[in-house]
N, C-alpha and C positions, 0 to 999 in steps of 0.2 A: 504494500500500500504506500502511496505517496500522497501527501497533503500539502496545501499551501494556504496561508492566510494572506490573500491578495491585498487586503486593506493594509497590512503591516509590511509588505515587501518594499524594499528600496527600489523604486522604479523611476528613472529619470524621464522627463518629457522628451519625446523624439528618440527614445532608446527602448523599444519594446523588449521585454524579457521573455525568452522562450522558457516555459516551465517544463515542457516535455515534448520530445519529438521522436517518433519511431516510424516504422513502415506503414502504420495504419492511420496515425493522426498527429497533429501538432497543436499544442495549447500555448497561447501567447498572452501575457499580461501587458496592458498598455495604460500609461498615464496620459490622458488627453486634457490639457489645460483649458479652462473656461474660454469660450470664444473660438477655439481652434477646431479643426475638422480633419477627418480622413476624407479627402475630396475624391469623388468618383471612385470610391473604393471598390475594387473588383479583384477577385482571386479565382484561381482555377478549381478550387475545392468547394465542397459544400461547407457552409460556415454557420456556426452557432455563435451569437454574440450575447454575452451576459454582462449586464451593468452591475458592478459590485459596489460602487460608491459614486455619488454625484448624480447628475441628470444629463441626459443626452436627447437630441432630436435626430431621428433617422428620416431621411428623405429618399424616396424612390418613385420614379415615374409620376411625379406630381402629388404623391401621397406622403403625408408627414405623420410620424408617430413620436410622441415624447414619453419619456419614462425615466425612472430612477432605479435605485438599487432593487434588484429582483427582476427587472425587465429582461426577458430572454427572447431573442429574435433568431429566426432561421432564414438563410438565403441559399438558393440553389447555386451550383457552380456557374461562374461568369456573370452572375446577377450584379448589376451596378447599383451602388447606393452611396449616399453621403451621410456621414455620421458626424454631428457637431456637438461639442460639449457645451451645455447651457451653463453648468458649473464645472469646476475641476472634477474630472471623472476617472474612475478606474474601471477598465473593461477587461474581459477575458474573451479571446477569440479561440474557438476550437475549429480547426480545419481538417476535413477528412474526405476522401483518403488523402494521405500526404506522401509525396506530392501528387496533386491532381493531374488528370489528363490535360496535356497541353502546357504544363508547367515547364519553364525553360530548362530546369535541371534534368527533366526527363529526356529532352532532346539531346542534351550534352552526353548523358549516359548511354544513349542508343546510337550515337554517331561513332564512326571509326570502323 
């Protein structure tokens, strides 16, 4: 078993902390300062976003959702969204499978 108290971790803004990464998934903790955003955030993997602390607004295709600690969101692979911190926020992203189909690291490992 591995556990993390994401609220107590020393996470610098703009320096996400990989909590765990293996062949099946990757978990990343992020400190997103108030007013900043993950602009047009899109990844190759299915994504679960959990707000651990603070409040965020998620925008996608003209739809906005706001929420604080406890908000869990799911995004399909390659789904574009913008995540903005209304207040200083701590987030956990879980990406699966890791790396996803189309991820640049997959192309590099298959070339040659």
